[in-house]
DRENLUM-136814 format. One record per residue: residue in three letters; x, y, z of N, C-alpha, C, O in turn. Coordinates in steps of 0.001 Angstrom, whole numbers, plus 500000, padded with zeros to 6 digits. Atoms other than C-alpha are relative to their C-alpha. Layout:
BEGIN
ALAXYZXYZXYZXYZ...
END
This chain:
BEGIN
MET500845498806500000500000500000500000500881501246500000501853501335500751ARG499346498690499984501183503508499168498955501069500296497879501096499700VAL500918498950499560499568506507500840500756501322499965501898501405500417PHE499313498732500269500377510115500005499474501096500926498286501152501244TYR500389498950499057500384513130502296500669501319499642501663501363498916CYS499464498663500284501008516867502191499933500908501218499953502130501075ASP500127499157498810500735518039505808501279500755500333501285501610501219HIS498781499195499829504333519283505596499833501387499380500624502287499660HIS500373498666500487502780522181503657498998500578501004497788500400500862GLU500820499553498878501471523885506779499243501283499677499740502167498979VAL500812498782500073498694526457506909499565500333501420498877499546502070ARG500411499559498663498247528379510131498721500826499876498683501841499179LEU501285499311500019494656529444510667499845500850501260500489500582502274PRO500224499171498811493434532136513053499483499162501168498768498180500968GLU500468500705498813492812530984516617498472499991500027497823501016499819GLY501447500138499952489286529659516953499348499660498676498135499462498617HIS500574500384501297488859528862513248499419498596500112500016497724500744ARG500701501268499791486419525969512960500533498846499171500142497702499404PHE499477501104500800488358523971510365501147499326500751502066500011501200PRO498990500719499215490482521248512047501256499675499183501507498513498863MET498835500207500863493683521738510033501015499033500601501767498390499870SER499007500866499357495715519799512599499727498520499780500596497689500043LYS500337501429500060493909516546511838500863499238499006501053498032499162TYR499266500711501046496032515743508784501305499410500524501578498227500320ALA498749500502499430499386515461510546499722499019501129500428498023501282ARG500332500898498898497751513864513562499511498656499478499802497620500074LEU500429501253500619496100511271511325501198499197499517501278497991499748ARG498814500719500495499407510412509683500749499348501166501156498190501077ARG499299500563498839501034509942513093499217498839500607499805497858501062ARG500827501066499438498109507829514267500052498741499139500072497632499673LEU499873501160500888498310505559511221501301499252500260501330498021500266ILE498703500621499710501982504942511986499967499317501360500423498182501500ALA500004500525498635501407504425515714499204498711500119499535497852500936THR500853501190499950498720501802515085500410498928498995499785497870498931ASP499526500929501039500648500064512255498942499716498937499018498703498241VAL500985500160501071497633500495509994500640500323498657500395499637497664VAL499152499691501152499937502167507471501425500111500523501679500830501489LEU498612499987499544503660501596507830500689501272499535500329501857498514GLU499368498708500275505977504575507860500582500061498595500513501100497940HIS499390499973501332507741503556504656498948500024498881499283500276497724GLU501068499949500995504364503372502882499446501406499806498679501648498874LEU500479498622500059503712507078503497500966500849499198502163500881499481VAL499160499284500966504994509330500729499594501475499957498433501777499680PRO500331498577500126505193513161500830499925500410498535500589499822497682VAL500161499549501384504147515030497699500278501491499888500219502238500865ASP499812498597500346504916518326496020498696500572499449497788499815499103PRO501186499396500613502323520821494769499822499566498547500800499391497820ALA500305500330501395500603519889491511500304501199499110500165502338499555PRO499763498886500925501554521974488451498690500669499601497635500037499576LEU501205499237500322499127524682487423499322499515498727498101499613498610ASP500632500419501250498580523257483943499013498858500226498035498730499489VAL500931501077499666496909520215485505498719500579500608497615500150500274VAL501155499346499375494631522415487621499142500694498946497914500709499035LEU500712499253501040493728524430484529499215499100499047498448499602498226ARG500852500909500776492265521321482892498553500063500487497626499730499750VAL501331499982499388489304521834485245499550501410500355498396501774500129HIS500398498704499450489373525338486707500287501148499039501239501106498260ALA499885498828500871488932528679484949501305500736500270501718500893501419ALA498690499359499886492192530508484256499954501230500900500872501451501690GLU500074498781499188491019533756485860499894499668501484500532500315502314TYR500121500413498602489993532012489076501337499503500539501749499888501633VAL498714500538499558493289530130489300501011501121500179501715501173501188ARG499032498898499921495343533247488586499741500874501215500669501201501956LYS500312499118498874493531535378491135500259499319501339500725499960502282PHE499720500691498744493773532716493818501500499926500250501962500213501354VAL498549500123499839497478532139493219500635501350500319501557501427501130ASP499441498657499792498181535892493111499486500682501261500034501703501676GLY500575499359498825496069536679496148499114501176499676498982502093500487THR500832498869500419493732538979494217498521499635499869497754500381499260LEU501424500331499993490425537151494655499222501036500810499727501575501794GLU500852499072499282487577539381495763499705499459501404499649498245501603PRO500280500442498623486813539299499517498836499022500106498885498086500905LYS501134500925499960483463537602498861500404498598499560499928497603500106ALA499545501302500492485205534830496934500849499289501048500748498073501212ILE499195500573498924487694534304499765499096499528501135499297498448501690ALA500924500376498933484872534273502307499246498720499653498970497903500531ARG500721501199500425483064531619500261500870498756500194500366497689500545ILE499084501121499775486148529394500451500057499659501484500006498486501854GLY500018500239498561486291529824504217501342500052500683501416499908501903PHE498658499843499443490047530236504701500526501389499671500251501896498584PRO499295498779500389492028533483504887501095499663498995501777498647499130TRP499007500287501033494284533712501841501408500134500555501673501001501387SER498571499910499679498021533082502258500774499227498949500220498374498256ARG499141500775500904500944531838500190500007498532500411500048497637499567GLU500007501374499510500902528764502395498735499264499561498776498072499257LEU501244500630500456497274528114501470500084499629498525499560498591498119VAL499819500316501420498186528253497779500786498703499856500378497799499126GLN499160501194500108500947525674498231499275498767500519499348497694499920ARG500726501131499426498806523471500426498886499523499061498691498319498891SER501097500371500897495874523553497988500516499248498782499905498273498345LEU499399500694501142498105522554495084500580498651500413500517497686499652ALA499447501267499527499803519871497176498898498974500251499101497779500038SER501127500905499808496418518401498068499590499356498677499290498163498626VAL500247500550501339495749517998494345501095499003499636500815497928499106GLY498883500881500307499202516483493962499895498657500693500247497630500114ALA500142501253499263498471513883496632498952499099499359499143497886499271THR501035500806500657495294512757494892500486499458498663500232498299498335LEU499460500476501276497013512561491510501000498871500216501012497902499457ALA499038501065499703499811510482493048499283498724500424499687497625500044ALA500767501169499576497264508183494682499340499300498818499258498072498786VAL500606500586501196495532507665491345501025499164499240500733498041498828GLU498961500746500716498781506625489685500378498730500753500566497678500142ALA499652501180499208499620504269492555498882498960499963499151497760499905ALA501123500936500061496139502746492490499942499273498666499563498104498607ARG499967500659501308496486502043488787500982498835500004500760497822499340ALA498992501054499937499556499972489602499669498939501047499907497751500827ASP500134500884498843498539498458492949498564499589500312498345498695501130GLY501396500302499703494739498374492928499365500956500978498190501297500845PHE500495499030499019494385500743495885501117500950500384502285500569500467SER499124499021499360495994503915497141499119501075500615497910501116500388GLY500775498950499361494965506906499176500793501263500195502024501264500176SER499439498692499667495593510547499892499500500397501379498308500298501670LEU500384499496498682495631511901503439499648501478499898500073502287500724ALA500479498640500262494045515072502085498901499858498954498395498761498719GLY500886500048501153491698515989499265498548499708500331498109499782501478GLY501443500125499896488080515236498645499313501351499999498229501511500562THR500479498606499969487556518958498036498932500203498926499158500838497896HIS501063500195500990484270518408496253499065501191499820498193501155498952HIS500858498818500175482637521829496691500567500997498992499841501868498512ALA499395499057500949485093523651494409499419499793498607499325498670498113ARG500563500012501347483562524542491051501036500507499004502163500839499371ARG499062499593501045485138525507487769500597501368500279501796501567500084ASP499536498620499881485385529203488620499882500572501404499928501790501579GLU500044499500498627485072529411492406500232498869500990499957497702500713GLY499887500930498896485933527733495663498825500166500944498080501143500867SER501133499959499075483469526966498431500221498969501096500842497932500864GLY500053500999498948483132525220501765501316499337500320501386498110500397PHE498653500489499693486858524862502583500646499264498826501590498498499023CYS499470500669501188487544523677499023500472501045498992499687501889498560VAL499422499038500953489868525632496688499995499421498594499404499995497679PHE499951500703501284490574523208493832499360498626500176499543497981501209ASN500701501278499915488495520115493103500925498878499543501018498573498354ASP499019501044500315491080517344493298499362498786499345499982498145498496LEU500686501138500614488520514666492412499757500245498518499982499366497687ALA500255499660501401487559516456489208501294500047499204501344499579498067ILE498709499918500690491192517148488315500540498598499733501049498326498646ALA499520501370500188492104513490488842499202499270498926499777498571498093ALA500827500637501033489163512283486751500356500523498621500451499754497664ARG499649499398501287490067514717483981501346499485499506501518499237498312GLU498690500521500386493670513520484006499902498561499502500533498203498507LEU500181501380500452492613509889483733499447499948498582499898499147497764LEU500589499972501338490502510712480690500965500582498979501073500067497866ALA499093499340500939493079513028479098501150499090499597501616499128498458ARG498888500917500292495791510388479339499522498672499426500328497801499098ALA500606501236500507493398507678478141500372498799500865500461497675500373THR499746501097499071494242505626481233498707499475500612498713498467501318ALA501340500492499674490513505285481901499036500559498966499178501695498514ARG501036499529500930487547505515479575498781500532500738498082501423500255ARG501136499583499182484948505896482324500427500003501465501077499070501936VAL499618499829498600485387507120485892498736500127500847497804500847500488LEU501082499880499023483023506665488835500517500737501226501513500332501824VAL499701499283498761483165509197491674498965499579501037497775499856500887VAL500861500404498887481729507705494869500254500975501143501320500949501758ASP499839498929499017481179510599497278499060499742501172497847499918501066LEU500803500350498827480029509566500759500206500970501152499845500665502289ASP499983498900499045480821512788502590498556500362500354497649500152499549VAL501364499643499604477802514045504530499449501178499202498238501400499167HIS500408498857500819477734517118502275500056499612498519500998498950498085GLN500045500384501408476753516752498628501251500468499255501781501546499522GLY498883499620500868479577516775496085499528500897498876499572500519497705ASP500651499116500970478001519743494352500954500528498945500580500653497778GLY499044499494500977481148521090492719500344498961498951500404499266497760THR499683501081500937482036517741491178498837499753499048499037499567497847ALA501189500200500842478468517294489925499873501094498951499554500811497796ALA500118498887500945478470520748488320501066499924498915500778500163497742ILE498898500061500961481860520281486659499741498940498935500060499144497764PHE500179501117500934480847516977485060498551499830499534498167498754499076ALA501411500094500392477196517762484320499823499572498551498854498889498218ASP500109500313501430477837517416480582501109499059499529501453499039498348GLU498916500927500336480585514771480706499533498569500273499568498121501419PRO500558501338499781479123511280480164501027498969500450500654497899500930ARG498973500974499612482461509579480854500294500009501499500988499125502000VAL499836499935498545482397510639484519498624499900500638497747500725500380PHE501272500223499305479567509299486687500168500462501438501036499969502158THR499910499462498643478989511250489901498884499423500863497703499543500539PHE500932500586499033477338509462492828500274500635501358501386500550501879SER499869499332498705476728511396496044498892499536500931497712499581500582MET500958500375498961475054510109499209500263500895501201501355500864501768HIS499743498869499107474596512927501694498749500354500795497659499849500527GLY501126499507499226472400514654504245499117500928499184499610501863498553ALA500928499218500823469293516110502615499949501460500421499781502340499577LYS500173498644499485469210519197504843501327500681500325501343501759500920ASN498690499455499668472939519809505118500528500864498857499909500959497797PHE499322499177501007475290522121503200500328499151498773500689497984498923PRO500483498665500352475021523153500425498468500051500003497799499047499760SER501459499886499935471499524493500771499364499771498633498279499197498530ARG500481500255501363471066524462496994500856498903499384502039499105499110LYS499274501156500505472053521068495661500103500052498476499255500629497796GLU499876500262501428473342520240492195499382498631499701498968497916500613THR500515501310500397472153517213490234501166499113499590501775499318498541SER499003501004500350474622514335490309499355498964499080498138498966498893ASP500584501097500772474206511328488049499140499107500891498143498540500443LEU500811500712499018472934509604491190500158500696501344501264500793501875ASP500025499377498677471972511399494395499136499170500935498049498727500565VAL500788500619498937470815509745497608500018500971501171501056501174501800ALA500116499004498937469570512307500133499424499335501248498361498716501202LEU500353500690498762469352511088503725499383500956501017499790502113501123ASP500604499215498932467155512335506550500984500177501152501881499355501342ASP499230499821498775468739513758509690499847498772500894498791498142500942ASP499969501102499030469710511104512265499929498617499367499663497636500061THR499892501325500620469978508301509711501137499225500661502246499741500802GLY499014500825499311471822505461511466500588498913499119500357498874497911ASP499209500989500730473968502503510486499164499123499067499476499002497883ASP500731501006500774471349500015509307499375500594498743499539500058497647GLU500627499389501170469380502332507044501055500499499026500912500344497814TYR498945499466500864472552503966505740500603498896499141500733499053497927LEU499335501070500739474185500691504758499056499346498994499480498938497912GLU500980500537500952470995499403503155499878500907498778499847500432497643ARG500085499050501112470719502561501063501279499971499166501231500065497940LEU498720500045500713474413502357500185500082498785499089500479498904497930ASP499932501217500817474196498766498965499227500172498700499722499844497622ASP500844499820501178471376499631496599500600501025499044500697500778497842ALA499519498913500857472859502892495321501340499670499360501563499981498190LEU498690500328500552476400501605494887499868498994498860500550499114497843ALA500236500961501084475165498654492828499455500705498762499862500402497640ARG500559499251501131473143501045490664501064500852499322501122500913498094ALA498961499140500569476084503411490206501008499190499191501415499603498105LEU499035500836500714478453500626489210499402499445498711500082499382497686GLU500653500537501191475951499139486777499827501080498938500048500830497753ALA500249498920500960475136502498485176501279500555499402501299500951498236SER498765499343500463478720503743484903500976499050499325501715499453498426ARG499033500985500515480671500553484138501399500626499914501968500752498830PRO498758499215500008483851502350485197501247499154499815501241497937499997ASP498657500587500001487510501610484641500768500397501251501784499788501584PHE499296499477498825488486503563487763498969500613500941497975501196500507VAL500883499433498980486835504595491038500774501003500843501849500697501360LEU499506498993499063487551507802492952499056500024501189497846500188501029TYR500827500112498796486339507551496547500222501188500919501334501417501394GLN499972498933499008485532510558498705499400499424501274498181499309501404GLY500440500712498807485367508909502115499885500893501222500407500559502286GLY500187499119498851484390511812504347499396499256501183498516498412501012VAL500497500688498802483768510699507931499030500880500792498739500587501952ASP500944499128499307481358513512508809498576499450500124497745500115500743PRO501261500633499582478338511142508795500035499458501435499010499009501947LEU499848500502498633479690510135512248499039500718500949498820501923500827ASP500985499409499086477177510698515050500580501128500841499837502007501279ALA499368498963499184479693512861516942500431501218499196500977502164499763ASP499516498893500827480376515182514011499132501239500207497905501159500153ARG500756498778499709479392518784514747499373500612498756498516501488498876LEU500592499490501234478574519469511074499221498931499236498820499156498094GLY500480501146500757477101516098510172498498499786499950497930499669498864ARG501450500188499885473493515642511393499539498573499706498343498294499784LEU500349501417500106473601511890510658500430499299501286500919499945502212ALA499807500704498732474045509176513272500735498679499816500377497678500438LEU499233501227500189476572506616512053501003499817501137501554500784501663SER498976500348499026478820504832514526501332499787499290501395499747498061HIS498717500349500602482498504135514003499911498658499272500473498495498189ALA500148501310500646481558500536513224499232500119498691499550499438497716GLY500763499805501227479016501713510664500827500612498890500721500202497735LEU499132499386501012481541503924508886501058499023499506501383498999498319LEU499030501017500411484107501124508895499364499025499015499979498656498015GLU500701500912500910481548498826507283499697500680498670499782500047497618ARG500196499235501241480698501548504750501233499917499116501142499569497939ASP498762500022500772484327501767503670500296498601499478500697498432498327ALA499723501376500403484701497990503597499142499594498808499618498901497909ARG500889500373501107481704497633501286500416500681498698500366500066497632VAL499524499317501207483000500245498856501238499304499452501325499031498255PHE498760500638500452486432498626498729499738498589499473500344498171498486ARG500305501361500451484969495126498403499361500002498617499710499182497768GLU500643499930501312482756496113495482501017500305498906500957499728497820ALA498969499680500993485735497644493678500897498792499748501208498470498601ARG499100501145500160487943494627494340499333498870499222499956498264498350GLU500685501110500671485336492102493200499853500239498510499743499292497731ARG500108499648501418485078493949489896501351500281499357501420500626498178GLY498670499745500533488826494341489486500263501460499692501038501778498789LEU499885498569500276488557498135489655501019500653500923500922500498502140PRO499123499206499137491421500303490902499208501111500666498280501668500080ILE500722498986499237490287502745493573500985500854500783501893500334501432ALA499187499042499246491901505858495043499090500731500966498044501246500571ALA500820499402498954490566507236498331500552501356500419501765501547500504THR499642498706499428490573510821499582499254500168501323498281499462501588LEU500541499900498643489752512031503092498610500598500069497710499993500653GLY501260499299499799486903514501502781499880500520501417500879500696502115GLY500247499304498748485294515965505874500076499118501228500044497890501150GLY499966500630498689485505515124509551500209501087501038501301501644501151TYR499994498802499149484663517716512208499500499696501408498855500536502036ALA500479500378498674483978515841515436500732500787501085501830501304500876GLU499355499454498806484723517247518858499889498957501110498785498622501539PRO498634499656500406487116516035520027500335499437498623499725498471498165ILE499648500379501370488779515713516635500560498591499936500580497989498863GLU499503501374499985490292512386517713498944499006499525499283497951498990LEU501062500896500468486903510824516960499960499935498477499727498872497902SER499912500002501468487177511891513320501264499302499536501243498547498563ILE498737500635500376490809510810513178499866498483500060500346497781499170GLU500187501449499891489840507336514392499163499464498841499432498375498334ALA500815500430501138487183507122511675500819499986498712500661499087497887HIS499109500005501169489771508098509040500975498821500061501249498190499040VAL499127501173499848492141505448510441499255498742499568499824497869498912ASN500792501178500362489339502924510015499852499833498491499751498710497998THR500025500111501461489154503760506307501202499201499521501082498369498621TYR498795500722500410492715502489506017500053498600500598500688497711500030ARG500167501378499520491951499503508222499191499190498983499533498051498664ALA500821500684501002489258498608505708500788499758498723500661498704498100ALA499185500164501208491672499175502833501042498907500186501293498123499271ARG499014501046499713494309496982504488499337498630499970499900497683499421ALA500724501274500025491750494225505008499634499613498580499648498432498232ARG500340500236501407490714494591501357501122499276499284500872498395498461SER498863500592500700494209493642500248500225498553500405500983497833499755ARG499830501378499526493937490382502218498853499099499579498898497888499796ILE501178500798500381490561489282500802500386498938498971499533498169498528
END
């Protein structure tokens, strides 16, 4: 297993900021401490080149973000104060997902300890998402002809609205999002397959809905590659989640996604997505479980 990280590109946020930026480095250390991912399997990455980002995002948006000249409203929509460090970190997050895709093509599975920034649209960022790494990775797979059809499985509690909008007219990318019906964003996009869940949905109903929807998505898309946004904010302890999954339920969710990909011989690359529990260790443990499920997948 190879897993890619970019937490060495640090971003210092104002005291009291609600985004848990520290979770990335803490997750990496926890994976090592628990032997879920071995230290030599963890690979640091550099920022992705701008030409790759420009395959998906509008040139003016990219230029203004990189130069620090985005309008205040656009920065506020992203949710982070602008800094040079944020530019490098955002590009490195894309780089980690691209590296995971290449490793998954060779090994069957890989992951990024970042990414899943599914709210970013072609010409704007949103909801702590600057560049849409999932969309960029899918576009690269198609541009290089290393996949003919890509399935994006997005199980973050928030709809993958940016990814859905970017690929609305691209039949080679199938977007599947299973999310809270009443959660952010308030105005949803139309994915190829959307499953909207009521508040307080628990393990049993969630997994039943997932089994049905995942089978439908795989049948409809017939993909060559799967991109997995494995946000852990459906956890019952998540302060932004509104669903009621347990750690065991999320672990089973991940296991089912990985098993379906393996049984079909599909390479799969996983990204982190959201996780905002208090204490943050609860989210970190759920992210660790994603890699426990991936490790078990390799032994099936």
